[in-house]
C-alpha positions as CSV (number, residue, x, y, z in Angstrom):
1,M,-0.1,0.4,-0.3
2,A,1.4,3.5,-0.8
3,K,2.1,5.6,1.9
4,N,0.4,8.8,2.1
5,K,2.0,11.8,1.6
6,T,2.1,14.2,4.6
7,I,2.3,18.0,4.2
8,Y,2.3,20.8,6.6
9,Q,-0.2,23.8,6.3
10,C,-0.9,27.1,7.7
11,G,-3.5,27.9,9.8
12,E,-3.6,31.6,8.5
13,C,-3.2,31.9,5.6
14,G,-3.6,28.0,4.4
15,G,-0.1,28.0,2.6
16,S,1.4,24.5,2.3
17,S,4.9,23.5,3.2
18,P,6.4,20.1,2.3
19,K,8.2,20.2,5.8
20,W,7.6,21.6,9.4
21,Q,9.0,25.3,9.7
22,G,8.6,27.5,12.9
23,Q,7.6,30.4,10.6
24,C,5.0,30.5,7.6
25,P,7.0,30.8,4.2
26,H,3.7,32.5,3.0
27,C,2.3,34.7,5.5
28,G,5.4,34.8,8.2
29,A,3.1,33.6,10.8
30,W,5.0,32.1,13.9
31,N,4.1,28.1,14.9
32,S,0.8,28.3,12.9
33,L,1.8,25.2,10.7
34,S,0.3,22.1,11.2
35,E,0.8,18.1,9.8
36,T,-2.0,17.2,7.4
37,V,-2.3,14.4,4.7
38,A,-2.0,15.7,1.3
39,A,-4.8,14.3,-0.8
40,P,-4.3,13.4,-4.9
41,A,-4.8,15.9,-7.1
42,A,-7.3,13.3,-9.0
43,A,-9.3,12.3,-6.2
44,N,-12.3,14.8,-6.6
45,P,-13.7,14.5,-9.7
46,R,-15.7,17.4,-9.3
47,Y,-13.2,19.7,-10.1
48,Q,-12.1,17.4,-13.2
49,S,-15.5,18.2,-15.2
50,W,-15.1,21.7,-14.5
51,T,-12.2,21.9,-17.2
52,A,-14.5,21.2,-20.0
53,Q,-17.3,23.9,-19.1
54,T,-17.1,27.1,-20.6
55,Q,-19.4,30.0,-20.2
56,P,-20.2,33.0,-22.7
57,V,-18.5,36.2,-22.4
58,Q,-20.6,39.1,-21.7
59,V,-19.8,43.1,-22.1
60,L,-20.5,44.7,-18.7
61,A,-22.6,47.5,-20.5
62,E,-25.5,45.2,-21.9
63,V,-25.8,43.7,-18.1
64,Q,-28.4,44.6,-16.3
65,A,-28.1,46.1,-13.1
66,T,-31.3,44.9,-10.5
67,E,-31.8,46.1,-7.0
68,V,-30.8,43.2,-4.5
69,P,-33.9,42.1,-2.9
70,R,-34.0,42.1,1.0
71,E,-35.9,40.1,3.7
72,S,-36.0,41.2,7.3
73,S,-34.4,38.8,9.7
74,G,-37.2,39.4,12.3
75,I,-34.2,41.5,14.3
76,D,-33.9,45.4,13.6
77,E,-30.5,45.3,14.8
78,L,-29.5,42.2,12.9
79,D,-30.9,43.8,9.9
80,R,-29.1,47.1,10.4
81,V,-25.2,45.1,10.1
82,L,-26.5,43.0,7.4
83,G,-27.2,45.8,5.1
84,G,-31.0,45.8,5.6
85,G,-31.8,42.7,5.7
86,I,-31.1,38.9,4.2
87,V,-29.9,38.5,1.0
88,R,-31.1,35.5,-1.3
89,G,-28.2,33.1,-2.0
90,A,-25.9,34.8,0.5
91,V,-23.4,33.5,2.5
92,V,-22.6,35.0,5.9
93,L,-20.1,34.5,8.4
94,L,-20.9,35.6,12.0
95,G,-17.7,35.1,14.5
96,G,-17.2,35.5,18.4
97,D,-16.0,34.2,21.3
98,P,-17.3,31.3,23.0
99,G,-20.4,31.8,24.9
100,I,-20.9,35.4,23.8
101,G,-24.4,34.7,22.1
102,K,-23.9,33.5,18.4
103,S,-26.4,30.7,18.7
104,T,-28.8,32.3,21.1
105,L,-29.1,35.3,18.4
106,L,-29.5,32.8,15.3
107,L,-32.2,30.6,17.0
108,Q,-33.9,33.7,17.9
109,A,-33.8,34.9,14.2
110,L,-34.7,31.7,12.8
111,A,-37.6,31.1,14.8
112,T,-38.7,34.6,13.9
113,M,-38.4,33.9,9.9
114,G,-40.1,30.9,10.0
115,G,-43.4,32.2,10.3
116,N,-43.2,33.0,6.8
117,R,-40.1,31.1,5.5
118,K,-38.7,27.7,5.5
119,V,-35.6,27.5,8.1
120,L,-33.3,24.9,8.8
121,Y,-30.8,24.7,11.9
122,V,-27.9,22.5,11.2
123,S,-26.1,21.8,14.4
124,G,-22.3,20.1,14.6
125,E,-22.0,20.9,18.2
126,E,-25.0,20.3,20.2
127,S,-27.8,17.4,20.3
128,P,-31.6,18.3,19.1
129,Q,-32.1,17.6,23.1
130,Q,-29.5,20.7,24.0
131,I,-31.1,23.1,21.1
132,A,-34.5,22.3,22.8
133,L,-33.6,23.1,26.0
134,R,-32.4,26.5,24.8
135,A,-35.7,27.0,22.3
136,S,-37.5,26.6,25.9
137,R,-35.6,29.1,27.7
138,L,-35.8,31.5,25.2
139,A,-39.6,31.1,24.9
140,V,-39.4,30.9,21.0
141,D,-41.7,29.3,18.8
142,A,-39.8,26.0,18.2
143,A,-42.4,24.6,15.6
144,R,-41.0,27.3,13.1
145,V,-37.6,25.7,13.1
146,R,-36.3,22.1,11.3
147,L,-33.5,20.5,13.2
148,L,-30.7,18.8,11.6
149,S,-28.0,17.3,13.7
150,E,-25.3,16.2,11.6
151,I,-21.4,17.0,10.8
152,R,-20.6,15.1,7.9
153,L,-20.8,17.7,4.5
154,E,-22.4,15.4,2.0
155,A,-25.3,14.3,4.3
156,I,-26.0,18.0,4.7
157,I,-25.7,19.3,1.2
158,A,-28.1,16.2,0.2
159,T,-30.8,17.6,3.1
160,L,-30.5,21.1,1.8
161,L,-31.1,19.9,-1.7
162,Q,-34.2,18.0,-0.5
163,E,-35.6,20.4,2.0
164,R,-35.2,23.4,-0.3
165,P,-35.1,25.9,2.9
166,D,-34.9,29.6,2.5
167,V,-32.3,30.1,5.4
168,A,-29.7,27.6,6.7
169,V,-27.8,28.1,9.6
170,I,-24.7,25.9,9.9
171,D,-23.2,25.7,13.6
172,S,-19.9,25.4,13.1
173,I,-17.8,25.4,10.4
174,Q,-15.2,24.1,12.3
175,T,-17.4,21.1,13.2
176,L,-18.3,20.1,9.7
177,Y,-15.8,17.6,7.7
178,S,-16.0,16.1,4.0
179,D,-15.3,12.6,2.9
180,Q,-12.9,14.2,0.2
181,V,-10.6,15.3,2.4
182,T,-8.7,13.3,4.9
183,S,-7.7,15.5,7.4
184,A,-9.9,15.8,10.6
185,P,-12.6,18.2,11.1
186,G,-11.5,21.9,12.2
187,S,-8.6,21.6,10.0
188,V,-7.4,24.1,7.3
189,S,-8.2,22.0,4.3
190,Q,-11.6,20.7,5.9
191,V,-12.8,24.5,6.9
192,R,-11.7,25.5,3.7
193,E,-13.4,22.7,1.6
194,C,-16.8,23.0,3.3
195,A,-17.1,26.7,3.0
196,A,-16.4,26.1,-0.7
197,Q,-19.2,23.6,-1.2
198,L,-21.7,25.3,1.1
199,T,-20.9,28.8,-0.8
200,R,-21.5,27.0,-4.1
201,L,-24.8,25.4,-3.2
202,A,-26.0,28.8,-2.0
203,K,-25.2,30.4,-5.3
204,Q,-27.0,27.3,-7.3
205,S,-30.0,27.2,-4.9
206,G,-30.6,30.4,-3.8
207,T,-30.6,29.3,-0.3
208,T,-29.2,32.1,2.8
209,I,-26.5,30.0,4.5
210,I,-25.4,31.7,7.7
211,L,-22.0,29.8,8.9
212,V,-21.2,30.4,12.7
213,G,-17.2,30.4,13.1
214,H,-15.2,30.4,16.3
215,V,-12.6,32.8,17.1
216,T,-9.0,32.4,18.2
217,K,-7.5,34.1,21.0
218,E,-6.0,36.6,18.5
219,G,-9.3,37.4,17.6
220,S,-9.5,36.1,14.0
221,I,-11.7,33.4,13.1
222,A,-10.4,29.9,13.5
223,G,-9.3,28.7,9.9
224,P,-7.6,30.0,7.1
225,R,-8.4,33.9,6.8
226,V,-9.2,32.8,2.8
227,L,-12.8,31.6,5.1
228,E,-13.3,35.4,5.0
229,H,-12.8,35.9,1.3
230,I,-14.8,33.1,0.1
231,V,-18.2,34.3,2.0
232,D,-20.5,37.5,1.1
233,T,-20.9,38.8,4.6
234,V,-18.6,39.0,7.9
235,L,-19.6,39.8,11.2
236,Y,-17.7,39.8,14.4
237,F,-19.3,39.7,17.8
238,E,-17.6,42.4,20.2
239,G,-17.9,43.3,23.7
240,D,-17.3,41.7,27.2
241,S,-18.7,38.4,27.9
242,H,-19.0,38.8,31.1
243,S,-21.3,42.2,30.4
244,S,-24.9,42.4,29.5
245,H,-24.3,44.0,26.0
246,R,-23.1,42.7,23.0
247,M,-22.5,44.4,19.9
248,I,-22.3,42.9,16.0
249,R,-19.7,44.7,13.6
250,A,-20.2,44.1,10.2
251,I,-16.2,43.7,8.8
252,K,-17.3,42.8,5.0
253,N,-20.6,43.0,3.3
254,R,-21.0,42.8,-0.6
255,F,-24.2,43.7,-0.2
256,G,-24.1,46.8,2.3
257,A,-22.1,49.4,4.4
258,A,-19.3,47.7,6.4
259,N,-18.7,48.5,9.6
260,E,-22.0,49.1,10.5
261,L,-22.9,48.2,14.4
262,G,-25.4,46.5,16.1
263,V,-26.0,46.8,19.9
264,F,-27.7,44.1,21.7
265,A,-28.6,43.4,25.2
266,M,-28.7,40.4,26.9
267,T,-31.6,39.1,28.9
268,D,-33.2,36.1,30.4
269,R,-35.1,35.5,27.2
270,G,-32.3,35.9,24.8
271,L,-30.7,38.8,23.0
272,R,-32.7,42.1,22.5
273,G,-32.0,45.0,20.1
274,V,-30.9,48.3,21.5
275,S,-32.4,51.2,19.5
276,N,-31.0,53.8,21.7
277,P,-27.3,52.6,22.4
278,S,-26.1,55.8,23.5
279,A,-28.2,55.9,26.1
280,I,-27.1,52.5,27.5
281,F,-23.7,54.0,27.3
282,L,-23.7,57.2,29.1
283,S,-26.1,55.6,32.0
284,S,-23.1,56.0,34.4
285,Y,-21.8,59.3,33.2
286,R,-20.9,62.0,35.3
287,D,-20.2,65.3,34.4
288,D,-18.5,66.5,37.5
289,V,-15.8,63.7,37.8
290,S,-11.8,64.9,36.3
291,G,-10.6,62.5,33.2
292,S,-14.1,62.0,31.7
293,C,-14.9,62.9,28.1
294,V,-18.1,62.7,26.1
295,L,-17.1,61.2,22.5
296,V,-19.4,61.5,19.2
297,T,-18.4,58.8,17.3
298,Q,-19.4,57.5,13.8
299,E,-20.3,53.5,13.4
300,G,-21.3,52.8,10.0
301,S,-24.5,55.3,9.5
302,R,-25.3,55.7,13.5
303,P,-23.5,58.3,15.6
304,L,-22.9,57.1,19.2
305,L,-22.4,58.9,22.1
306,V,-19.6,57.2,24.0
307,E,-17.9,58.3,27.5
308,I,-13.7,58.7,27.2
309,Q,-12.5,58.0,30.6
310,A,-8.4,58.6,31.4
311,L,-6.1,58.4,34.4
312,V,-3.0,60.3,34.6
313,D,-0.8,59.4,37.3
314,D,2.7,59.9,38.6
315,A,4.7,56.6,37.3
316,H,6.4,54.6,40.1
317,G,8.5,52.7,37.5
318,F,11.5,53.1,35.4
319,Q,9.0,53.2,32.6
320,P,5.3,55.0,32.5
321,K,2.8,52.4,31.5
322,R,0.5,53.4,28.2
323,L,-2.6,50.9,28.6
324,T,-5.8,51.5,26.4
325,V,-9.2,49.4,26.5
326,G,-11.3,49.9,23.2
327,L,-8.9,52.6,21.7
328,E,-5.5,52.2,19.5
329,Q,-2.5,52.3,21.8
330,N,0.1,53.2,19.4
331,R,-2.3,56.3,18.4
332,L,-2.1,57.2,22.2
333,A,2.0,57.8,21.9
334,M,1.4,60.2,19.1
335,L,-1.2,62.5,20.7
336,L,1.0,62.5,24.0
337,A,3.7,63.7,21.8
338,V,1.6,66.2,20.2
339,L,-0.1,67.2,23.4
340,H,3.4,68.2,25.1
341,R,4.8,70.1,21.6
342,H,1.7,72.2,20.9
343,A,0.0,72.7,24.5
344,S,2.8,72.5,26.5
345,V,1.3,69.6,28.6
346,A,3.9,67.0,29.4
347,C,3.0,63.4,30.6
348,F,6.4,61.8,30.1
349,D,6.9,60.7,33.5
350,Q,3.5,59.6,34.4
351,D,1.4,56.5,33.6
352,V,-1.4,57.2,31.0
353,F,-4.5,54.9,31.4
354,L,-7.5,55.1,28.4
355,N,-11.0,53.4,28.6
356,A,-14.0,53.5,26.4
357,V,-16.7,52.8,28.3
358,G,-19.1,50.2,27.4
359,G,-16.9,47.7,26.0
360,V,-17.4,49.4,22.4
361,K,-13.9,49.5,20.3
362,I,-13.3,52.9,18.6
363,M,-10.9,53.1,15.6
364,E,-11.8,56.0,14.0
365,P,-9.6,59.3,14.6
366,A,-12.1,61.2,15.3
367,A,-11.7,60.2,19.0
368,D,-8.2,62.4,18.9
369,L,-9.5,65.7,20.9
370,A,-12.0,64.1,23.1
371,V,-8.5,61.4,24.5
372,I,-6.5,64.5,24.7
373,L,-9.2,66.6,26.8
374,S,-9.8,63.7,28.9
375,M,-5.9,63.1,29.6
376,V,-5.6,67.1,30.4
377,S,-8.6,66.9,32.9
378,S,-7.4,64.1,34.7
379,Q,-3.3,65.6,34.9
380,R,-5.1,68.6,35.9
381,N,-7.8,66.9,38.6
382,K,-10.5,69.2,37.0
383,P,-13.8,68.5,35.3
384,L,-14.7,69.7,32.0
385,P,-17.3,72.2,31.4
386,E,-21.1,70.6,31.7
387,K,-22.9,68.8,29.2
388,L,-19.9,69.2,26.9
389,V,-19.6,66.5,23.9
390,V,-16.4,66.4,21.7
391,F,-15.2,65.1,18.3
392,G,-12.3,65.6,15.8
393,E,-8.9,64.5,14.1
394,V,-5.9,66.3,16.1
395,G,-2.7,66.3,13.2
396,L,0.9,66.2,14.3
397,S,1.4,70.2,13.9
398,G,-1.5,70.5,16.5
399,E,-4.4,71.5,14.0
400,V,-7.8,69.8,14.7
401,R,-8.8,68.4,11.1
402,P,-12.6,67.8,10.1
403,V,-14.5,64.4,10.3
404,A,-17.2,63.2,8.4
405,R,-20.6,63.5,9.2
406,G,-20.3,66.1,11.7
407,Q,-24.1,67.5,11.2
408,E,-25.3,64.1,12.2
409,R,-23.1,63.9,15.1
410,L,-24.0,67.5,16.7
411,K,-27.8,66.7,16.1
412,E,-27.7,63.2,18.3
413,A,-25.7,65.0,20.9
414,A,-28.3,67.9,21.0
415,K,-31.2,65.0,21.2
416,L,-29.8,63.3,24.2
417,G,-29.6,67.0,25.9
418,F,-25.8,68.1,25.5
419,T,-25.8,71.8,25.5
420,R,-21.8,72.2,24.5
421,A,-19.7,71.1,21.6
422,I,-15.7,71.1,20.9
423,V,-15.6,70.8,17.1
424,P,-13.0,71.0,14.2
425,A,-13.8,75.0,12.8
426,A,-14.9,73.3,9.4
427,N,-17.5,71.2,11.1
428,A,-19.5,74.0,12.5
429,P,-22.6,74.3,11.3
430,R,-24.2,77.1,9.3
431,Q,-27.4,77.3,10.8
432,P,-27.4,77.0,14.7
433,I,-28.5,73.7,16.5
434,D,-31.4,74.3,19.2
435,G,-30.1,74.4,22.4
436,L,-26.4,73.4,21.3
437,E,-23.2,75.9,21.7
438,I,-21.1,74.9,19.3
439,I,-17.2,75.8,20.0
440,G,-15.3,75.9,16.6
441,V,-11.3,75.2,17.0
442,D,-8.6,75.4,14.4
443,R,-5.6,74.5,16.7
444,L,-5.5,71.8,19.7
445,S,-4.1,74.6,22.0
446,E,-7.8,76.5,21.4
447,A,-9.6,73.5,22.9
448,V,-7.3,73.1,25.9
449,D,-8.0,76.9,26.7
450,Y,-11.4,76.7,26.5
451,C,-11.6,73.2,28.7
452,I,-9.0,73.8,31.7
453,R,-7.2,77.5,31.3
454,R,-10.7,79.7,31.1
């Protein structure tokens, strides 16, 4: 009997190597190569028959573009991150930490959609009895959900072709295995092959398939990154699993805008959408303490008000600490240098800690001005003016640059009762906003003078 050929595949990029190495030669990741058995090239007859098939070539101008119809999932916050609803034949990847609520949310959505559509829940991790207990605990209509407990890909595809559901959930992609691949379930080859076949089935049959993916310790979906390129939409659960709030962010969406954010609250009856997340993020906000500043950030099409907290204290070691939670740590070092150079506020001998309250992750540079003012307030131990919101990008030369959608941010702040706003001068509205005093600044020193030295 011929000996099976062994290769080593990277868990990050999916590249293969004939021998084990400490670093992947394709993507440079360390300790990511794992041993697997290479399948012969002629083992899969499906790919051989494709070589003889051709498709007619079309001129792009002759192709008629039609609006993609969408159907509601029954959960408004989930529809928001999906770009307005579920698209027929789309493949959605939902990733998140264990226990954060992926299966709970999808079971709720399927029970809601099952009223007027045919849905199927495929579980490879839990038994039917466990899923029935969860449905009973969530008080959903279990009669609307069809259930299959299976991990063999060929059996799942046969069931999908027979049942022809409108929406199918695969929980999870890491538990499936295909007979055409000899490696174990969850390996790079199995995850890539199973995702490719399910995607092909979704495009041909029109069934919307939602894949559940586990997240590694590094925060990426377990398996090769090619999995994110195969699917149409990638959604990530964010937030602390110990908190009652959950957030879903759209990282990729071929049918809508990316970076949309949906906010949920975990209750004893499952996840419930939050229509006004700014009120939750500011529920414990106090404007009479130092080191606290309210930022108006933009998450997709939604403006959010988030409290930024800073603690600046004397360093007790040779190396001052710079720690951030929910904010970019490398940008903090740059902002400290700008603060010293253009506002004469030195923090080189002090520890600096930053926190975005509520577990939200803020990546946009519009948070620069709020971060700086919160640090200055903490260092001087002086609260900022009452009912104040801030946003603006700070450049290396000390200028305050405008940000996108300034009008929407200001209207959201006024709706929540704030009376003052420090914004870039270019974002100052031409028409006044009722109940809101706008302070437009061009330089960082102007904002610091208004808040601390007036």
